C-alpha positions in Angstrom: 0.0 0.4 0.2 3.1 2.4 1.2 4.1 2.1 -3.2 0.7 2.6 -4.2 -0.3 6.0 -2.1 3.5 7.8 -2.8 2.0 6.8 -6.7 -1.1 8.5 -6.4 0.8 12.0 -4.7 3.1 12.1 -6.9 -0.1 12.2 -9.8 -1.6 14.7 -7.6 1.1 17.0 -6.1 1.0 19.5 -9.6 -2.0 20.4 -9.1 -2.1 21.6 -5.4 1.3 24.1 -6.8 -0.3 27.7 -7.6 0.8 29.2 -10.2 2.4 33.1 -10.9 2.1 34.8 -13.5 4.4 37.9 -14.4 2.5 40.6 -15.4 4.1 41.3 -19.2 1.6 42.3 -21.3 3.3 45.1 -22.9 5.7 42.8 -24.5 4.9 42.4 -28.4 2.2 39.3 -28.4 0.4 40.7 -32.0 1.7 38.2 -34.4 -0.7 35.4 -35.5 0.8 32.1 -35.5 -1.2 28.4 -36.9 -1.7 25.8 -34.1 1.3 25.2 -32.1 1.9 21.8 -30.8 5.2 22.0 -29.4 8.1 18.7 -29.4 7.6 15.8 -31.4 5.8 12.5 -29.2 9.4 10.9 -29.1 10.9 9.0 -26.8 15.0 7.6 -26.1 14.9 3.7 -28.2 18.0 2.4 -26.4 17.4 -1.4 -25.7 17.5 -0.8 -22.2 15.6 2.7 -21.9 12.6 1.0 -24.1 11.6 -2.0 -21.7 10.4 0.5 -18.8 9.1 4.5 -18.6 11.0 7.0 -20.4 9.5 10.5 -20.1 8.6 12.7 -23.3 9.6 16.6 -23.3 6.0 18.9 -22.2 5.6 22.2 -23.6 3.7 24.2 -20.5 3.0 26.9 -22.8 0.6 24.2 -25.0 -3.0 23.9 -24.6 -5.5 26.4 -23.8 -8.7 25.6 -20.9 -10.9 23.2 -23.0 -8.7 21.7 -25.6 -7.3 18.1 -26.2 -4.9 17.0 -28.6 -5.2 13.6 -29.8 -2.0 11.2 -31.4 -1.4 8.0 -33.2 2.2 7.5 -33.7 3.9 4.6 -35.7 7.4 3.7 -35.3 9.9 1.5 -36.5 14.0 1.0 -34.9 17.1 -1.0 -35.9 18.8 -2.4 -33.2 22.8 -3.0 -33.2 25.3 -2.9 -30.3 28.6 -4.8 -30.9 31.0 -5.3 -28.0 32.7 -7.7 -26.1 30.2 -7.9 -23.8 27.3 -7.9 -25.3 26.1 -7.9 -29.0 21.9 -6.8 -29.8 20.6 -7.1 -33.6 17.4 -6.9 -34.0 14.0 -4.6 -35.0 11.7 -2.9 -33.7 8.2 -1.2 -33.6 6.2 0.6 -31.9 2.4 1.9 -32.2 1.1 4.6 -29.1 -2.4 6.1 -29.0 -3.3 8.8 -26.8 -4.4 12.2 -25.8 -3.7 15.0 -23.6 -6.8 17.3 -22.4 -6.5 20.4 -20.4 -9.5 20.9 -18.1 -8.6 25.0 -17.2 -5.3 26.9 -18.9 -3.1 26.0 -15.8 -3.6 22.1 -15.8 -2.9 18.9 -17.8 -3.8 15.2 -17.7 -3.2 12.8 -20.6 -3.7 9.1 -20.8 -1.6 7.4 -23.7 -0.7 3.5 -24.6 1.9 1.7 -26.3 2.5 -1.1 -27.8 6.4 -2.3 -28.4 7.4 -5.3 -30.4 9.8 -6.9 -32.3 9.2 -7.4 -36.2 11.4 -7.4 -39.1 10.9 -3.7 -40.8 14.7 -4.5 -43.0 16.7 -1.9 -42.0 19.7 -3.4 -41.8 20.1 -3.1 -46.1 19.3 0.8 -45.2 21.9 1.5 -42.6 24.3 -0.1 -44.6 23.8 1.7 -47.0 23.8 4.8 -45.6 27.3 3.9 -43.4 29.1 3.1 -46.9 27.6 6.4 -48.7 29.2 8.8 -46.1 32.2 6.8 -44.8 30.7 5.4 -41.5 32.4 2.0 -40.1 30.6 -0.7 -40.2 31.2 -1.8 -36.9 31.0 -5.5 -37.8 27.7 -5.4 -39.4 28.5 -6.9 -42.8 30.3 -9.7 -41.0 26.6 -11.5 -39.9 23.4 -12.4 -41.8 21.4 -9.7 -42.3 17.5 -9.3 -40.2 18.9 -11.4 -37.3 17.0 -11.2 -33.9 20.0 -11.8 -31.5 20.8 -11.2 -28.3 24.2 -12.1 -26.2 25.7 -11.6 -23.4 28.7 -14.2 -23.4 30.7 -13.0 -20.2 27.1 -14.8 -18.0 27.3 -18.0 -20.2 23.9 -18.1 -21.0 22.7 -19.5 -23.9 22.0 -16.6 -26.7 18.5 -15.2 -27.0 17.2 -15.6 -30.7 14.0 -16.2 -33.1 12.1 -13.9 -31.0 10.9 -12.0 -33.6 7.2 -10.9 -33.1 7.4 -10.8 -29.2 6.2 -7.8 -27.2 9.0 -5.4 -25.6 6.1 -2.9 -24.3 2.5 -3.0 -23.7 2.3 -0.4 -21.1 -0.3 2.5 -19.9 0.7 5.6 -19.2 -1.6 8.0 -16.9 0.2 12.0 -16.9 -0.5 15.2 -14.7 0.5 18.3 -15.3 0.5 21.7 -13.4 1.7 25.0 -14.7 3.5 27.1 -11.5 4.7 30.6 -14.4 3.8 31.8 -16.9 5.0 35.2 -18.9 4.0 36.4 -22.7 7.1 34.2 -23.6 8.2 32.1 -21.0 6.6 29.1 -18.9 7.3 26.9 -16.1 5.1 23.4 -14.9 5.5 20.4 -13.1 4.5 16.9 -14.3 3.5 13.1 -13.0 3.4 9.7 -15.1 2.3 6.7 -13.6 3.6 3.7 -16.0 2.4 0.3 -16.2 3.7 -2.1 -18.4 2.6 -6.0 -18.6 4.0 -8.3 -20.8 2.8 -11.9 -19.9 4.7 -14.3 -22.3 7.5 -14.4 -24.8 11.2 -13.7 -24.3 10.8 -10.0 -22.8 7.9 -11.1 -19.8 8.5 -8.5 -17.9 5.6 -6.5 -15.3 6.3 -3.3 -14.0 4.9 -0.6 -12.6 6.8 2.8 -12.3 6.9 6.6 -11.5 8.3 9.8 -12.2 8.6 12.9 -11.5 9.7 15.8 -14.2 10.3 19.7 -14.2 9.4 21.8 -18.0 10.4 25.2 -19.0 8.9 26.8 -22.7 9.5 29.6 -25.0 7.8 30.7 -27.7 8.6 34.2 -29.6 7.2 35.1 -33.0 8.6 32.1 -35.0 10.0 30.1 -32.4 9.7 27.9 -29.8 12.5 26.1 -26.9 11.2 23.0 -25.1 13.1 21.8 -22.1 12.2 18.7 -19.6 14.1 17.1 -16.3 12.7 14.3 -15.3 13.6 11.5 -12.1 12.2 8.3 -13.2 11.7 5.9 -10.2 10.9 1.9 -10.8 11.3 -1.9 -9.4 14.4 -2.8 -8.5 14.6 -5.6 -10.9 15.6 -6.7 -14.3 14.8 -5.5 -17.9 16.4 -6.7 -20.6 18.4 -9.1 -19.4 19.8 -6.5 -17.2 20.2 -5.6 -13.4 18.7 -1.6 -13.6 19.3 0.7 -11.0 15.9 1.8 -9.1 16.2 5.2 -10.0 17.7 7.6 -12.9 16.7 10.7 -14.8 16.0 11.7 -18.6 16.2 14.8 -20.2 16.0 16.6 -23.6 15.5 20.0 -25.2 13.3 21.1 -28.5 13.6 23.9 -30.8 11.1 24.4 -33.6 11.3 27.1 -36.2 7.9 27.6 -38.1 8.4 28.2 -41.9 5.8 29.7 -42.9 2.2 28.8 -41.6 2.1 25.8 -41.8 5.8 24.3 -42.3 8.1 23.6 -38.8 11.7 22.0 -38.7 11.9 20.4 -35.5 15.9 19.7 -33.7 15.6 17.5 -30.6 18.4 16.1 -28.1 17.3 13.9 -25.6 20.5 12.7 -22.8 19.6 9.0 -20.3 21.3 8.4 -17.9 22.2 4.8 -17.6 19.5 2.6 -16.0 22.7 -0.4 -14.6 25.9 0.5 -13.3 26.9 -3.5 -13.3 30.1 -4.6 -13.5 31.1 -5.3 -17.2 28.4 -4.0 -19.4 30.4 -1.7 -21.0 28.7 1.3 -22.6 25.5 0.6 -21.3 26.9 2.1 -18.3 27.4 5.1 -19.7 24.7 8.3 -21.3 22.7 7.6 -24.0 22.7 10.7 -26.3 20.5 10.6 -28.8 19.2 13.1 -31.9 16.0 13.4 -33.9 15.9 15.5 -36.6 11.9 16.2 -38.2 9.7 18.2 -40.3 6.0 19.0 -39.8 2.7 20.1 -41.9 0.0 22.1 -40.2 -3.3 21.7 -41.5 -5.8 23.5 -39.6 -6.3 21.7 -36.9 -4.3 18.9 -37.3 -0.8 17.8 -38.0 1.7 15.2 -39.6 5.1 15.1 -37.6 8.2 12.6 -39.7 10.9 12.1 -37.9 14.8 10.4 -37.8 16.6 9.7 -34.5 19.9 8.7 -34.3 22.1 7.7 -31.6 25.4 9.7 -30.8 28.6 9.5 -29.2 28.5 6.2 -27.3 27.0 4.2 -30.1 26.6 0.4 -28.6 24.4 2.0 -25.7 21.6 3.1 -28.1 19.7 2.4 -31.0 20.6 2.4 -34.6 18.2 4.4 -36.5 14.6 5.2 -36.1 11.8 6.5 -38.2 8.5 7.7 -36.9 5.3 8.9 -38.3 2.6 10.6 -36.3 -0.6 12.5 -36.5 -2.1 14.7 -34.0 -5.3 16.9 -34.0 -6.1 19.4 -32.0 -10.1 19.6 -30.8 -12.7 21.2 -28.0 -14.2 19.3 -25.3 
């Protein structure tokens, strides 16, 4: 019962905080924009991150009272990590569906469901051609068969995991609450909390976990420019995920820059940073932070938008997904 009370308290905490509003009525705010949607709906896709709660970037300047954003996304990803300590070589896909609603100008609540599973999306050939064209080292990709499903930790003396195509990696429901605590003409700050429940009942990645996170969000808007930044602390059960012992707490953060080009076009770049979820000896780069960069385009309709995003790992190439592509449809309505 203690865990449940703590979790519900985390979700309720943002709503007890009172917002402060600065008087900036004299600032320039007259330029009219098309509908703005803030950062992409993307998460870290690193192998250890994807089996648990990974917070989103949230923009506290978005949504007026009664507005709701509904979204649906599809993601395909290729995982390749080749080290003496471990080898990951597989694909995963994800479908996500949810909404974020503003009961008032300072309060948001949201629910989304995500289902991630191993599936052959045939990205190996594209990845190898990309590396060849730009002179990037293949890191052993051409030395094994394409389209494998293979996970191995040689030092633990267990048999490799193979042929798990079709197995679910994640089947999770997320509950989110957010309260704005400061807002001016160009700046806003909010605090948010997420409750996450994942149950995978069968297959290679069978697992059940209840996780929670608290985060602080910052938003800046001026004319055609928007910046969003979030920092989160995640708490999870102290039990293995993705065959690796994980820490009970870790941190995630990120920053997003959105530029509106003309009325219907936006170009967006995002940087995501995730603290390592494990500190177990002998796991090499899995003990290092995960750095990922997302670059994408958003086309705005009157009340809807289509987003296309590519996400690539940076710096520590053997602890994150090789390449990720996401397409998202978003629609705003009044309830």
